[in-house]
N, C-alpha and C positions, 0 to 999 in steps of 0.2 A: 504493500501500500504505500503510495506517495503522499507526501504532505506539502501542501502548498503554503509558501510563507508570503505573508502581507506585509509590506511597509507600513510604517506608522502614518505616514500621509494618505494611505487608502482608508484608515478607519473613519466612519461616519458616526453621529450619534443621533439618537432619537429619544425623545420624552416618551414616558409610559403615564398616560392619565385617562384610566377606563373605569366605568363604573355601572355597566350594564351587565344583567346576567346574560350568559350565552357569549357567542363568539365576538370578540372585540378585534378590529384589524389595528396591529402596531405598526408596520410598515407593509407597503403594497408595490413592490417592484413590477416593471412592465414585462421585462424578458430576462432577468438575471435572478441568481440565486441569492438567499442571503445567509450568511454564517456570523452566528452571534459570539461574540468573544466575551462580553462581560453585561451582566444584568444586575440591577439593584432595584428593588422597590418595598413598599411599606404599605399594607393595607389598614384602611380606616375602621374595619370590623372583621369578624370572622368569615372566612371565604375559602374556596377551595380553587386552586387556579391549575390550568393545564395549557401547555403550548401546542399549537397547531401549525402545519404547512397547508394551508387552504382546510379541506375536510380531514387531512391525515394528522394523527396525533404523534407527535414527536417528543413528549414527554409524559412522564405519569402524572397521576393528580398531585397536587402540592397544598395540603391543608395549612391555613396559615389563621393565626389569631390577630385580634386588632392590635396594631402598633408594633408588631414582631416583624423586624424586617427581613427581606429574603434577599441574598445576594450570592452570585456564583459567576466565577471566572475561569477561562483556560487560554492558554498563550496561542493554541491550535485553533481555538473554537470548540464549542461545546454542544451546538445544534445548528441545523442549517435546513433551509427549505428547498422544495424542488425549484426547479427552473421556471421562473415567472409566476410563483406561488406566494401568497401573502404570508406574513407571520402573524399569527393570530393568538390572542390571549384570551382562553375561555374561562369564565368567571361562573361557579356554581356555589349554592348554598340556600338557606332560608331567606336570606334578604342580601339584597345588593350592598356593596361596600366600594368604596373609591380607592383605586389601586394608582400611587404615584411613584414614580422613579424614572430611571433612564436605562439605556442600554448602548453598547458600542458594537459596531457591526461592519461587514464589508459586503459590497455588490460583487459578484464575479459570475 
């Protein structure tokens, strides 16, 4: 397996600000893949989040409690979407919660 190395100037940054139960588009490329290198966010209430590449699940469910931060990073990227597929953060729970944070990614 080969690993693509990206330069620092390739990194892009996006805010995360979602609050609707169900699928929430975080980034929507037209023709490229998204590889995520770092993500950090904090929910305003108890909620379960799950990452998707369009309809394809790319993470397990992550249960969170109010004000408990979530952060992960990896130098080669830890998740990616399919070509031209949106990066989606799915929220599920008994009540909506606002998720605020940011992520670092590249398009390739």
